[in-house]
Backbone bond lengths (Angstrom), bond angles and torsions (degrees), N, CA, C in turn:
res aa  C-N    CA-C-N  psi(-1)  N-CA   C-N-CA  omega(-1)  CA-C   N-CA-C  phi
1 M - - - 1.454 - - 1.533 109.57 -
2 H 1.352 116.76 -35.81 1.465 118.81 -179.89 1.523 111.44 -61.32
3 T 1.345 116.07 -33.61 1.459 119.89 179.38 1.525 110.80 -62.91
4 I 1.328 116.75 -43.63 1.472 119.56 -179.82 1.523 110.53 -64.14
5 V 1.340 116.70 -38.81 1.466 119.73 179.12 1.527 109.80 -63.74
6 R 1.333 117.09 -42.48 1.469 119.94 178.47 1.527 111.85 -64.41
7 L 1.322 116.32 -32.23 1.460 119.91 179.35 1.519 112.74 -75.18
8 V 1.335 117.28 -37.94 1.456 119.38 -174.12 1.520 113.92 -93.16
9 A 1.327 118.91 -18.62 1.469 120.57 -179.37 1.531 111.76 -58.24
10 P 1.340 120.12 -44.52 1.463 118.61 177.67 1.530 112.73 -61.36
11 L 1.337 117.68 -34.78 1.463 120.01 177.82 1.521 110.87 -66.05
12 A 1.328 117.10 -36.26 1.467 120.06 177.85 1.525 110.22 -63.79
13 L 1.315 116.59 -39.81 1.461 119.66 178.02 1.523 111.05 -64.36
14 V 1.321 116.96 -38.77 1.460 120.58 176.83 1.525 109.90 -62.52
15 A 1.329 116.93 -42.47 1.463 120.61 -179.93 1.519 110.96 -61.89
16 L 1.324 116.78 -39.96 1.464 120.16 -179.63 1.523 111.89 -76.22
17 A 1.330 117.75 -19.24 1.458 120.73 -178.64 1.519 112.54 -65.50
18 G 1.319 118.18 -15.51 1.454 122.27 178.47 1.523 113.17 -69.85
19 C 1.343 117.75 -12.07 1.459 120.91 178.05 1.527 108.56 -63.45
20 S 1.327 116.95 144.94 1.456 119.79 -170.41 1.529 114.53 -81.43
21 T 1.321 119.72 -30.18 1.461 121.26 179.40 1.519 109.55 -139.44
22 M 1.325 116.26 166.07 1.458 120.90 177.18 1.527 110.44 -60.57
23 A 1.328 117.88 -33.96 1.462 120.99 -179.90 1.527 111.37 -65.48
24 D 1.344 117.86 -21.63 1.458 121.61 179.54 1.526 112.81 -81.18
25 L 1.339 117.30 -16.57 1.458 120.08 -176.79 1.520 110.84 -70.03
26 P 1.333 117.77 134.92 1.460 120.61 175.90 1.528 110.18 -60.94
27 T 1.324 116.13 144.34 1.456 120.32 -175.75 1.518 113.62 -110.20
28 E 1.340 117.62 -11.81 1.456 119.25 -176.45 1.520 110.96 -145.00
29 R 1.329 114.86 139.75 1.465 121.09 176.75 1.527 108.40 -85.02
30 V 1.328 117.20 125.74 1.458 123.05 -178.90 1.529 110.71 -98.11
31 A 1.322 116.83 -40.36 1.463 120.93 -176.62 1.521 110.02 -159.41
32 G 1.307 115.43 167.72 1.455 120.65 176.21 1.516 110.85 -154.30
33 A 1.324 115.71 160.21 1.465 122.07 177.09 1.518 108.54 -146.84
34 S 1.321 114.98 144.40 1.459 121.64 170.22 1.514 106.97 -101.15
35 L 1.321 116.13 122.18 1.465 121.09 179.31 1.527 110.10 -82.70
36 A 1.330 115.59 145.85 1.461 120.88 175.67 1.513 109.24 -136.89
37 L 1.332 115.33 149.46 1.457 122.20 173.79 1.529 108.55 -80.13
38 A 1.322 117.84 169.49 1.462 122.39 -179.61 1.525 112.17 -58.97
39 N 1.339 117.87 -29.54 1.459 121.21 179.68 1.528 112.62 -84.33
40 G 1.347 116.85 3.64 1.458 121.35 177.32 1.513 115.26 92.04
41 L 1.333 117.74 -9.13 1.461 119.76 179.93 1.530 110.41 -69.11
42 P 1.341 117.29 144.36 1.467 120.24 177.99 1.524 110.96 -61.63
43 A 1.345 115.65 143.55 1.458 120.75 -178.64 1.520 112.57 -129.41
44 G 1.340 118.52 8.08 1.456 120.50 176.93 1.512 113.14 130.27
45 T 1.321 114.17 -169.05 1.464 120.86 -178.44 1.523 110.23 -137.16
46 V 1.326 114.37 154.38 1.461 122.35 174.80 1.518 107.15 -129.41
47 Q 1.318 115.89 135.82 1.464 121.77 175.89 1.526 108.00 -122.55
48 I 1.324 116.26 138.39 1.461 122.26 170.41 1.518 105.00 -107.13
49 L 1.322 116.16 119.52 1.459 122.91 -173.91 1.517 109.77 -121.19
50 A 1.326 116.84 153.35 1.460 120.56 -179.08 1.522 110.67 -133.92
51 S 1.309 113.73 149.75 1.464 123.27 170.14 1.522 104.60 -137.66
52 G 1.332 116.29 102.69 1.456 119.70 -172.25 1.514 108.27 64.21
53 D 1.319 117.96 -129.30 1.465 121.57 178.85 1.521 113.13 -90.33
54 R 1.324 118.15 -5.87 1.468 121.66 178.61 1.524 109.34 -79.08
55 V 1.329 116.49 128.09 1.461 121.77 -178.21 1.528 108.94 -118.91
56 T 1.325 115.58 131.64 1.458 122.72 -175.95 1.520 110.15 -126.35
57 L 1.319 115.93 138.01 1.455 122.04 172.94 1.519 107.80 -101.69
58 S 1.322 116.46 134.13 1.460 121.54 176.75 1.526 107.85 -129.45
59 A 1.337 116.18 126.54 1.462 120.82 -176.78 1.515 110.81 -128.16
60 V 1.323 114.29 146.48 1.462 122.67 172.86 1.520 105.93 -133.25
61 V 1.332 117.28 124.09 1.460 120.55 -178.88 1.524 110.72 -120.61
62 T 1.327 114.56 156.29 1.450 121.38 177.85 1.522 109.13 -148.82
63 G 1.329 116.19 151.46 1.460 120.52 177.18 1.515 114.60 77.98
64 I 1.324 117.26 17.81 1.465 121.98 179.79 1.524 108.09 -109.25
65 A 1.314 116.49 144.90 1.468 121.28 -178.09 1.530 110.78 -56.26
66 P 1.323 116.92 139.56 1.472 120.02 178.05 1.522 111.74 -59.36
67 G 1.328 115.40 150.21 1.453 121.78 178.44 1.510 111.23 128.30
68 M 1.313 115.31 -173.20 1.461 122.09 179.09 1.529 108.91 -91.51
69 H 1.329 115.29 137.15 1.464 121.40 -177.36 1.520 110.29 -132.69
70 G 1.348 115.95 135.69 1.446 120.04 170.54 1.520 108.63 -61.89
71 F 1.329 116.20 143.75 1.463 121.86 -175.36 1.528 106.51 -140.85
72 H 1.314 117.19 118.95 1.460 119.86 -171.70 1.524 112.98 -140.81
73 L 1.331 115.24 154.00 1.451 122.18 165.05 1.522 106.32 -86.31
74 H 1.328 117.47 133.92 1.455 122.34 -179.30 1.528 110.91 -115.32
75 T 1.336 115.73 158.82 1.467 122.80 -167.43 1.517 116.46 -71.66
76 T 1.310 118.79 -19.90 1.460 120.44 -172.59 1.522 110.59 -126.45
77 G 1.303 115.98 133.46 1.461 122.28 -179.00 1.516 112.55 -82.18
78 R 1.334 116.58 59.85 1.454 122.97 176.23 1.516 109.21 -139.21
79 C 1.312 116.48 135.90 1.468 121.22 -179.13 1.523 109.71 -130.60
80 T 1.308 116.91 72.82 1.458 122.08 179.87 1.517 108.45 -92.06
81 G 1.348 115.52 119.67 1.449 120.78 178.82 1.510 110.95 -78.33
82 P 1.313 118.49 170.88 1.458 122.98 6.68 1.530 114.64 -88.38
83 D 1.350 118.37 -9.83 1.464 118.30 -172.80 1.531 114.50 -104.69
84 F 1.309 118.21 -7.52 1.472 124.25 177.00 1.528 113.60 58.32
85 T 1.334 117.95 20.75 1.461 119.21 176.89 1.527 111.78 -66.16
86 S 1.319 116.85 -15.71 1.465 121.76 177.09 1.527 111.67 -60.88
87 A 1.330 117.77 -18.45 1.471 122.04 179.59 1.528 112.12 -76.30
88 G 1.319 117.88 -5.01 1.462 121.37 178.77 1.518 112.37 71.72
89 G 1.335 115.36 -163.64 1.462 121.73 179.77 1.518 111.58 -84.83
90 H 1.316 115.69 -173.93 1.463 121.10 179.57 1.522 110.58 -66.41
91 L 1.311 116.39 143.66 1.459 121.96 177.15 1.525 107.94 -61.75
92 N 1.339 116.24 119.61 1.463 120.54 -172.08 1.537 111.00 -145.63
93 P 1.340 117.98 58.96 1.464 119.88 -176.90 1.530 114.01 -67.56
94 L 1.328 118.12 -16.33 1.464 121.60 -178.53 1.533 111.97 -96.68
95 A 1.335 116.93 3.39 1.469 123.72 177.49 1.525 112.68 56.51
96 N 1.331 116.86 42.49 1.460 121.68 175.74 1.522 110.05 -89.91
97 Q 1.331 116.21 175.28 1.451 120.81 171.90 1.517 108.16 -90.15
98 H 1.338 116.18 175.70 1.459 120.37 -174.93 1.528 113.33 -84.07
99 G 1.322 114.92 140.98 1.445 121.98 162.12 1.506 117.87 97.74
100 S 1.324 115.14 138.41 1.464 121.51 178.66 1.527 112.24 -66.14
101 A 1.345 118.19 -21.89 1.467 121.17 177.93 1.533 111.81 -90.69
102 N 1.308 117.44 0.36 1.466 121.76 -179.75 1.529 108.50 -87.07
103 P 1.322 118.94 122.22 1.468 120.70 -178.51 1.528 113.35 -62.42
104 A 1.337 117.85 -17.41 1.463 121.20 178.86 1.529 112.55 -86.52
105 G 1.323 117.34 7.61 1.460 120.43 177.33 1.510 112.35 99.16
106 S 1.324 116.33 -175.97 1.458 120.48 -177.23 1.522 110.90 -134.97
107 H 1.324 114.60 161.06 1.456 121.26 175.07 1.525 108.86 -68.58
108 V 1.305 117.09 152.11 1.468 121.33 172.21 1.530 109.01 -59.06
109 G 1.334 116.61 -35.57 1.461 121.26 -177.93 1.509 115.82 -79.64
110 D 1.326 118.59 -1.65 1.464 121.03 178.55 1.524 109.48 -77.88
111 L 1.308 116.09 117.79 1.466 122.20 -179.41 1.527 109.01 -118.36
112 P 1.322 117.06 165.98 1.474 118.97 176.26 1.531 110.56 -62.93
113 N 1.320 116.01 157.40 1.459 119.77 173.84 1.517 110.01 -61.66
114 L 1.301 114.51 148.70 1.458 123.23 178.39 1.521 108.08 -100.52
115 E 1.327 116.63 122.73 1.463 119.81 177.89 1.516 109.78 -94.77
116 V 1.335 115.43 121.03 1.451 121.88 176.95 1.526 107.36 -102.62
117 K 1.307 115.58 124.67 1.466 121.97 -177.76 1.530 111.39 -76.21
118 S 1.316 117.09 174.79 1.463 122.78 -175.19 1.525 112.80 -60.38
119 G 1.306 119.09 -25.23 1.464 121.78 177.79 1.512 113.57 -81.19
120 G 1.330 117.80 -2.07 1.458 120.92 178.20 1.517 115.00 90.72
121 T 1.352 117.49 11.08 1.460 120.15 179.56 1.520 110.55 -118.66
122 G 1.320 114.86 154.72 1.458 120.52 177.93 1.512 110.80 -159.27
123 T 1.320 115.76 159.87 1.460 121.72 177.03 1.520 109.10 -133.27
124 L 1.317 114.97 155.75 1.456 121.31 178.23 1.520 108.17 -151.22
125 T 1.317 116.28 134.79 1.457 122.30 172.22 1.515 106.97 -130.39
126 A 1.346 116.26 128.88 1.462 120.69 -178.21 1.522 109.87 -148.25
127 D 1.323 116.07 139.64 1.463 120.71 173.56 1.516 108.98 -76.96
128 L 1.329 115.75 143.09 1.450 121.16 177.33 1.520 109.24 -98.47
129 P 1.343 117.66 146.57 1.460 119.75 177.74 1.525 110.01 -72.09
130 G 1.311 116.57 156.32 1.451 121.35 177.11 1.511 112.95 92.86
131 T 1.309 114.91 168.08 1.465 121.25 177.96 1.521 109.45 -81.79
132 R 1.303 116.32 170.23 1.460 120.48 178.25 1.537 110.59 -59.08
133 A 1.318 117.74 -43.01 1.467 121.28 179.96 1.528 110.93 -63.28
134 Q 1.334 117.29 -41.94 1.470 120.33 178.96 1.524 110.81 -64.31
135 V 1.323 116.98 -46.60 1.465 120.82 -179.18 1.524 109.81 -60.09
136 A 1.329 117.85 -44.68 1.469 121.07 178.88 1.529 110.50 -61.02
137 E 1.314 117.57 -41.76 1.469 121.61 178.88 1.525 110.29 -62.44
138 W 1.329 117.63 -43.31 1.455 121.72 -178.02 1.528 112.29 -69.36
139 L 1.334 116.52 -39.34 1.464 120.37 -176.76 1.521 112.85 -77.32
140 F 1.327 116.69 -35.40 1.461 120.46 -170.76 1.518 112.97 -112.65
141 D 1.346 115.97 40.50 1.458 119.61 172.92 1.537 107.97 -73.03
142 A 1.311 118.01 -170.62 1.459 122.37 -172.85 1.532 113.95 -57.40
143 D 1.340 118.08 -33.31 1.467 119.36 -178.53 1.528 113.72 -109.27
144 G 1.323 117.87 9.45 1.460 121.50 174.78 1.517 114.05 69.44
145 A 1.322 115.64 -161.44 1.464 122.93 -179.07 1.526 109.31 -150.66
146 A 1.316 115.44 159.99 1.460 121.38 179.57 1.526 109.59 -132.87
147 V 1.320 114.86 163.24 1.461 122.82 174.09 1.527 106.44 -114.11
148 V 1.342 116.13 132.88 1.463 120.61 -176.02 1.526 109.92 -128.60
149 V 1.338 115.25 135.49 1.465 122.63 170.79 1.523 106.46 -102.09
150 H 1.332 116.31 129.12 1.466 122.11 -178.90 1.520 111.44 -98.59
151 A 1.324 116.43 163.13 1.465 122.89 -176.19 1.523 113.02 -70.98
152 E 1.322 117.27 -31.56 1.466 121.70 -174.89 1.527 110.73 -121.84
153 A 1.314 116.34 171.04 1.464 121.66 176.30 1.525 110.26 -70.22
154 D 1.317 116.54 147.90 1.458 123.48 172.96 1.528 107.02 -80.18
155 D 1.336 117.36 136.15 1.469 119.83 179.02 1.533 112.40 -88.21
156 Y 1.312 117.68 -0.05 1.470 125.47 176.08 1.527 114.42 65.06
157 R 1.348 118.37 14.47 1.459 117.47 -179.85 1.528 114.32 -146.35
158 T 1.327 120.12 -31.18 1.460 120.90 -176.12 1.528 109.81 -69.01
159 D 1.340 115.52 120.79 1.457 121.00 -178.26 1.528 108.96 -93.18
160 P 1.324 120.61 132.55 1.456 127.58 10.92 1.525 114.73 -105.05
161 T 1.340 119.75 1.29 1.466 120.13 -168.30 1.521 116.34 -111.95
162 G 1.310 118.53 -13.03 1.462 120.08 -175.08 1.514 112.93 77.79
163 N 1.352 116.92 8.28 1.458 121.30 178.43 1.530 111.31 55.48
164 A 1.350 115.77 38.88 1.466 121.40 -173.66 1.521 113.93 -90.69
165 G 1.301 118.46 3.65 1.464 120.16 175.72 1.517 113.79 78.50
166 G 1.327 114.73 -167.84 1.457 122.34 -177.02 1.521 113.13 -63.60
167 R 1.288 114.79 171.37 1.471 122.54 -178.75 1.519 109.02 -100.95
168 V 1.329 117.57 121.98 1.470 120.73 -174.94 1.512 114.00 -106.56
169 A 1.329 118.35 -19.14 1.466 122.07 177.31 1.508 108.62 -150.54
170 C 1.343 115.68 151.22 1.453 120.13 -176.64 1.529 109.29 -151.05
171 G 1.327 115.71 149.42 1.460 121.36 174.83 1.514 110.61 -149.34
172 V 1.325 117.04 139.64 1.460 123.04 179.30 1.521 108.87 -87.45
173 L 1.334 116.02 127.94 1.468 120.75 178.13 1.525 109.90 -76.71
174 K 1.324 115.61 132.14 1.462 122.71 178.64 1.532 107.97 -121.51
175 P 1.343 116.78 138.37 1.471 118.70 177.85 1.529 111.16 -60.44
176 A 1.311 116.21 147.29 1.475 120.36 179.80 1.517 109.97 -74.00
C-alpha cells in the first residue's frame, strides 16, 4: 500500500497546483479514503481538505479503464464487492435531485466526472458544497460515507444516479 501512496502523492500535488494563489491551498486534512477495485487491488486515494470553511476533495486513481467516469460521495461507509452497492445511494442530505444540469439542484455527493487517461490514471479536484462543519456532519454520521468510481460518465441530470453505470472502485472515508 505504501508503494501506491508514493506513486499517487505526486499526482495529488499536481492536482492541487491548479489553485490560483497560496491562500487558495487547503490547509488541513479532514478525511481520506483508499480506493479499491472489486478484486481488492488498490485503485487510488481520496483526500478531503479544508481551508477555513472551504472544503475540497482531491482524488488520484490508478488501474481504472480509460475514459470518463461518474464519481460520487455515497451515503454509507461500506465497500463490499463485487458491486459496492453496500455504499448506498449518493450523499443527499439536502434532499435535492441529481446532477448539476438538473434545474432542481444536485446531491451533495454529485461530483464532476473523473477523466482517466490511456495509462489508467486520473486526478480530480472539486470543491464540496456547504461549510466545513456541515460536510463533516454529512460524511461522519452514524454509518459514515464512501467514495465511488462508476463505469460510465455521469450525465449530470438523470435522477437519482446520473446514468453512470456500475460501480468499479470504492473507498470508505475516515476522519483525519
